C-alpha positions as CSV (number, residue, x, y, z in Angstrom):
1,X,89.1,81.5,151.2
2,X,90.8,84.3,149.3
3,X,88.0,84.9,146.8
4,X,86.7,88.1,148.5
5,X,90.1,89.6,147.8
6,X,89.6,88.9,144.1
7,X,86.5,91.0,143.7
8,X,86.8,94.1,141.5
9,X,87.1,97.6,142.9
10,X,86.4,100.9,141.3
11,X,87.8,104.3,142.1
12,X,86.6,107.1,139.8
13,X,87.7,106.1,136.3
14,X,89.9,103.2,137.5
15,X,88.5,99.7,137.9
16,X,90.9,96.9,139.0
17,X,90.1,93.2,138.9
18,X,91.1,92.4,142.4
19,X,92.3,94.0,145.7
20,X,96.0,93.3,145.4
21,X,98.3,96.2,144.7
22,X,102.0,96.2,143.9
23,X,103.5,98.5,146.6
24,X,105.8,101.3,145.5
25,X,109.4,100.2,146.0
26,X,112.6,102.2,145.0
27,X,114.6,100.3,142.4
28,X,117.2,102.8,141.0
29,X,117.4,101.1,137.6
30,X,116.6,104.2,135.5
31,X,119.8,105.8,134.2
32,X,119.5,109.6,134.0
33,X,116.0,109.3,135.4
34,X,114.6,107.5,132.3
35,X,112.9,104.1,132.7
36,X,114.0,101.7,130.0
37,X,112.7,98.5,128.4
38,X,113.9,96.5,131.4
39,X,111.7,98.6,133.7
40,X,108.8,98.3,131.4
41,X,109.2,94.5,131.3
42,X,109.6,94.4,135.1
43,X,106.2,96.1,135.7
44,X,104.5,94.2,132.9
45,X,105.5,90.8,134.5
46,X,103.7,91.8,137.7
47,X,100.6,92.9,135.7
48,X,100.7,89.6,133.7
49,X,101.1,87.8,137.1
50,X,97.7,89.0,138.1
51,X,98.2,91.9,140.5
52,X,95.2,94.2,140.3
53,X,97.1,97.5,140.3
54,X,100.7,98.6,140.1
55,X,102.0,101.6,142.0
56,X,105.4,102.5,140.6
57,X,108.5,103.2,142.6
58,X,108.8,106.7,143.9
59,X,109.3,109.0,140.9
60,X,110.9,112.5,141.1
61,X,108.7,115.5,140.4
62,X,109.8,118.4,138.2
63,X,112.0,120.0,140.9
64,X,115.8,120.2,141.0
65,X,116.1,118.6,144.5
66,X,113.2,116.1,144.3
67,X,115.4,113.0,144.2
68,X,119.1,112.6,144.9
69,X,120.5,110.1,142.4
70,X,120.5,109.8,138.6
71,X,119.1,106.3,138.8
72,X,115.8,107.2,140.3
73,X,113.2,107.7,137.6
74,X,111.6,111.2,137.2
75,X,108.3,112.5,135.7
76,X,109.6,115.3,133.6
77,X,111.5,115.8,130.4
78,X,110.8,114.3,127.0
79,X,113.0,111.3,127.5
80,X,111.6,110.3,130.9
81,X,107.9,110.8,129.9
82,X,108.6,108.7,126.7
83,X,110.1,106.0,128.9
84,X,107.1,106.0,131.1
85,X,104.8,105.8,128.1
86,X,106.6,102.6,127.1
87,X,106.0,101.3,130.7
88,X,102.3,102.1,130.6
89,X,101.9,100.6,127.2
90,X,103.6,97.4,128.3
91,X,101.4,97.1,131.4
92,X,98.2,97.9,129.5
93,X,99.1,95.4,126.8
94,X,98.7,92.6,129.3
95,X,95.6,94.0,130.9
96,X,97.1,95.7,133.8
97,X,96.6,99.1,135.5
98,X,99.4,101.4,136.7
99,X,99.7,104.6,138.7
100,X,102.9,106.5,139.4
101,X,104.0,107.5,142.9
102,X,105.1,111.2,142.8
103,X,107.9,111.9,145.2
104,X,110.0,114.7,146.7
105,X,112.6,113.5,149.2
106,X,112.7,116.8,151.0
107,X,114.9,116.6,154.2
108,X,116.0,113.1,153.2
109,X,117.7,114.3,150.0
110,X,121.2,112.8,150.1
111,X,120.4,109.8,152.3
112,X,120.9,107.0,149.9
113,X,124.2,105.2,149.4
114,X,125.0,106.7,146.0
115,X,123.2,110.0,146.5
116,X,124.4,113.4,145.3
117,X,125.4,115.7,148.2
118,X,125.0,119.0,146.4
119,X,122.1,120.3,148.6
120,X,120.8,119.8,152.2
121,X,117.3,119.1,150.9
122,X,114.2,121.3,151.4
123,X,112.9,121.5,155.0
124,X,109.8,123.2,156.3
125,X,111.6,124.6,159.3
126,X,115.2,123.8,158.5
127,X,115.1,120.7,160.7
128,X,115.9,117.1,159.8
129,X,114.0,115.7,162.7
130,X,115.1,114.6,166.1
131,X,117.1,111.3,165.6
132,X,115.5,108.3,167.4
133,X,115.4,104.7,166.2
134,X,116.7,104.9,162.6
135,X,118.4,102.6,160.1
136,X,120.5,105.2,158.2
137,X,124.3,105.3,158.5
138,X,125.3,107.3,161.5
139,X,127.7,109.3,159.3
140,X,124.8,110.5,157.2
141,X,122.6,111.4,160.2
142,X,125.4,113.4,161.8
143,X,125.8,115.3,158.6
144,X,122.1,115.9,158.1
145,X,121.1,116.9,161.6
146,X,122.5,120.5,161.7
147,X,119.7,123.0,160.9
148,X,119.4,124.6,157.5
149,X,117.2,127.4,156.2
150,X,113.4,127.0,156.3
151,X,111.6,126.8,153.1
152,X,110.3,130.2,151.8
153,X,106.8,130.6,150.6
154,X,108.2,131.0,147.1
155,X,109.9,127.6,147.4
156,X,106.7,126.1,148.7
157,X,104.8,127.5,145.7
158,X,107.4,126.2,143.3
159,X,107.2,122.6,144.7
160,X,103.4,122.6,144.6
161,X,103.5,123.7,140.9
162,X,106.1,121.0,140.3
163,X,103.8,118.3,141.6
164,X,101.0,119.6,139.3
165,X,103.3,119.6,136.2
166,X,104.5,116.1,136.9
167,X,100.9,114.8,137.4
168,X,100.0,116.2,134.0
169,X,103.1,114.6,132.5
170,X,101.9,111.3,134.0
171,X,98.5,111.6,132.4
172,X,100.2,112.3,129.1
173,X,102.3,109.1,129.6
174,X,99.2,107.0,129.9
175,X,98.9,106.4,133.6
176,X,95.6,105.5,135.2
177,X,95.7,107.9,138.2
178,X,98.2,109.5,140.6
179,X,99.7,108.4,143.9
180,X,101.4,110.9,146.2
181,X,104.2,109.9,148.6
182,X,103.4,111.8,151.8
183,X,105.0,109.4,154.3
184,X,108.2,108.1,155.9
185,X,109.8,111.5,156.7
186,X,110.0,112.8,153.2
187,X,108.9,116.4,152.2
188,X,105.2,116.3,152.6
189,X,105.4,114.2,155.7
190,X,107.7,116.8,157.4
191,X,105.0,119.4,157.0
192,X,102.6,117.1,158.9
193,X,105.1,116.1,161.6
194,X,105.2,118.6,164.5
195,X,108.9,117.8,165.2
196,X,110.0,119.1,161.7
197,X,107.3,121.7,161.2
198,X,107.7,124.5,163.6
199,X,106.6,127.3,161.3
200,X,104.6,130.2,162.5
201,X,103.0,131.1,159.2
202,X,99.9,129.5,157.6
203,X,101.8,126.3,157.0
204,X,102.6,125.6,160.7
205,X,101.1,125.4,164.1
206,X,98.1,123.1,164.8
207,X,97.3,119.9,162.9
208,X,95.0,121.8,160.5
209,X,97.7,124.2,159.5
210,X,100.4,121.5,159.2
211,X,98.2,119.7,156.8
212,X,97.8,122.8,154.5
213,X,100.8,122.0,152.3
214,X,99.7,118.5,151.6
215,X,96.2,119.7,150.9
216,X,97.5,122.3,148.5
217,X,99.6,119.7,146.7
218,X,96.5,117.5,146.2
219,X,94.4,120.5,145.0
220,X,97.0,121.4,142.4
221,X,97.2,117.8,141.2
222,X,93.4,117.6,140.9
223,X,93.3,120.8,138.9
224,X,96.0,119.5,136.6
225,X,94.5,116.0,135.9
226,X,90.8,116.7,136.0
227,X,88.0,114.9,137.8
228,X,88.3,111.4,136.3
229,X,91.6,109.9,137.5
230,X,91.8,108.9,141.1
231,X,94.4,110.3,143.6
232,X,96.0,108.0,146.2
233,X,97.9,109.3,149.1
234,X,100.5,107.5,151.2
235,X,100.9,108.5,154.9
236,X,102.6,106.8,157.8
237,X,103.0,107.1,161.6
238,X,106.7,106.1,161.5
239,X,109.5,108.2,160.0
240,X,113.0,107.2,158.8
241,X,114.4,109.8,161.2
242,X,112.7,107.9,164.1
243,X,110.6,104.7,163.7
244,X,108.8,105.6,166.9
245,X,107.7,109.0,165.6
246,X,104.0,109.6,165.0
247,X,102.0,111.3,162.3
248,X,99.3,112.0,164.8
249,X,99.2,111.5,168.6
250,X,95.4,110.9,168.7
251,X,92.6,109.8,166.4
252,X,91.2,113.3,166.5
253,X,94.5,114.8,165.3
254,X,94.7,112.1,162.6
255,X,91.1,112.9,161.5
256,X,91.9,116.6,161.2
257,X,94.9,116.0,158.9
258,X,93.4,113.3,156.8
259,X,90.2,115.4,156.5
260,X,92.2,118.2,154.9
261,X,93.5,115.8,152.3
262,X,90.2,114.2,151.7
263,X,88.5,117.5,151.2
264,X,91.3,118.5,148.8
265,X,90.6,115.5,146.5
266,X,92.3,112.3,147.8
267,X,90.2,109.3,146.9
268,X,92.1,106.6,148.7
269,X,94.5,106.6,151.7
270,X,97.6,104.3,151.5
271,X,98.3,103.7,155.2
272,X,101.9,102.6,155.4
273,X,102.6,100.6,158.5
274,X,105.6,98.5,159.3
275,X,103.2,95.6,159.9
276,X,99.8,95.5,158.1
277,X,97.9,94.2,161.2
278,X,99.4,96.5,163.8
279,X,97.1,98.6,166.0
280,X,98.1,102.3,166.3
281,X,96.2,103.9,169.2
282,X,95.9,102.6,172.7
283,X,92.4,101.2,173.5
284,X,91.6,100.2,170.0
285,X,92.6,97.3,167.7
286,X,92.0,99.4,164.5
287,X,95.0,99.4,162.2
288,X,96.2,102.6,160.5
289,X,94.2,101.8,157.4
290,X,91.2,101.1,159.5
291,X,91.4,104.5,161.2
292,X,91.8,106.2,157.8
293,X,88.7,104.5,156.5
294,X,86.7,105.2,159.7
295,X,87.7,108.9,160.0
296,X,87.4,110.0,156.4
297,X,84.8,107.7,154.9
298,X,87.3,107.1,152.0
299,X,88.6,103.8,150.9
300,X,92.0,102.7,152.3
301,X,94.9,100.4,151.6
302,X,97.0,98.4,154.0
303,X,100.7,97.4,153.6
304,X,103.5,95.9,155.6
305,X,104.7,92.3,155.7
306,X,102.1,90.6,153.5
307,X,103.4,87.3,152.4
308,X,106.6,87.4,154.5
309,X,107.5,86.6,158.1
310,X,109.4,89.8,159.1
311,X,109.7,93.5,158.7
312,X,111.4,95.3,155.8
313,X,114.2,96.6,158.1
314,X,114.9,93.0,159.3
315,X,115.4,92.0,155.7
316,X,117.6,95.0,154.9
317,X,119.8,94.5,158.0
318,X,119.9,90.7,157.7
319,X,118.2,90.2,161.1
320,X,117.0,86.7,160.9
321,X,116.0,84.7,157.8
322,X,113.3,86.3,155.6
323,X,110.8,83.6,154.6
324,X,107.8,83.5,152.3
325,X,104.7,82.6,154.3
326,X,101.0,82.5,153.7
327,X,99.4,85.0,156.1
328,X,96.4,85.6,153.8
329,X,94.0,84.3,156.4
330,X,94.9,87.3,158.6
331,X,94.6,89.6,155.6
332,X,91.2,88.3,154.8
333,X,90.1,88.5,158.5
334,X,90.9,92.2,158.6
335,X,89.5,92.9,155.1
336,X,86.1,91.3,156.1
337,X,86.1,93.5,159.2
338,X,86.3,96.6,157.0
339,X,89.9,97.6,157.9
340,X,90.8,98.3,154.2
341,X,89.7,98.0,150.6
342,X,93.1,97.2,149.0
343,X,96.1,95.2,150.0
344,X,99.6,96.4,149.0
345,X,102.3,93.7,148.6
346,X,106.0,94.7,148.5
347,X,108.9,92.3,148.8
348,X,106.8,89.2,148.1
349,X,106.0,90.6,144.6
350,X,109.6,91.6,144.0
351,X,110.5,88.0,144.7
352,X,107.8,86.5,142.5
353,X,106.0,88.3,139.7
354,X,103.3,85.6,139.8
355,X,102.7,85.9,143.6
356,X,99.1,87.1,143.1
357,X,98.2,84.1,140.9
358,X,99.6,81.8,143.6
359,X,97.6,83.6,146.3
360,X,94.4,82.8,144.4
361,X,95.2,79.2,143.4
362,X,96.7,78.2,146.7
363,X,100.0,77.2,145.0
364,X,103.2,77.3,147.1
365,X,105.0,80.6,147.2
366,X,108.6,80.9,145.9
367,X,111.2,80.7,148.7
368,X,112.4,84.2,149.4
369,X,115.5,85.4,147.6
370,X,117.2,88.6,148.8
371,X,118.6,89.1,145.4
372,X,115.2,90.4,144.4
373,X,115.9,93.6,146.3
374,X,118.7,94.5,143.9
375,X,117.7,93.0,140.5
376,X,114.7,93.5,138.3
377,X,113.5,89.9,138.4
């Protein structure tokens, strides 16, 4: 039944053998921002296990406040680029494809457990976001909520240039394309989100203006890497500041913002949902990936709970037992309805490097082990 999900897929210069993608997941196993041999082996195991494409963990761009710990990998500096070259060589040696996810934490700089607290993070309007349903420690939220200074246009230009430099470094390291993290309340997402972007210049106002920063990031990356490599862009409705928040209130608003990104050079939209089969707008059963595909005409990718019985936050907060399940019949049903082109798999692939092979053969999936969240299995 899963054979349609094992057809090849081409995006510009990138061709992958099947529709399964390793979702980007923060690991914090790169001392001083440099991925080592253990990181290379970790990704190579997933490539050897049959996943069609690997998206790396979020990787800091060439900006001093992009990421907030020395254990998150970065995409700048000779040592880090050399480390990533070892990663791409290891993945390519077993026939895999790999794309880095470029990341700037923005307002969420300082949120992780072992984060530096030397800066409040860059904020479009100096606002963290109105707290709603969140999973961060209350102490952190209380510390982060007071307003700070809005980003200046000079700071905006510096960040855009940093994305372009890191994209070029990624090409030099042998990657097969570029992915951009524009979701979950991080920097790019806070320009989209009307609650955190209350600017009155050309970067704020209506949906078209709020999408300008993201569009300029994409344009700068496209100019830096050329026409051949694909650009993937992750977006989400929910934010870490409030899981009930919305990227767009209506399909029309969503179409405007995604249209800016598509025109700028995005080739595929990575629609991050808490559950891959959730509808997003009243009166329609289209998923977020389905709307992205419909509104832009571009390919899309779904993510959220593939292979497992519960949400990520349930696993992190020990709410109920996380179990490996086979929900590929539902994945296939939505795929054949044209809801998405690729399927991102997160925790299930952390738990079992050979998950993709089992999905194809029908073999039993490994029981879920929460230790996979901490260790490079």
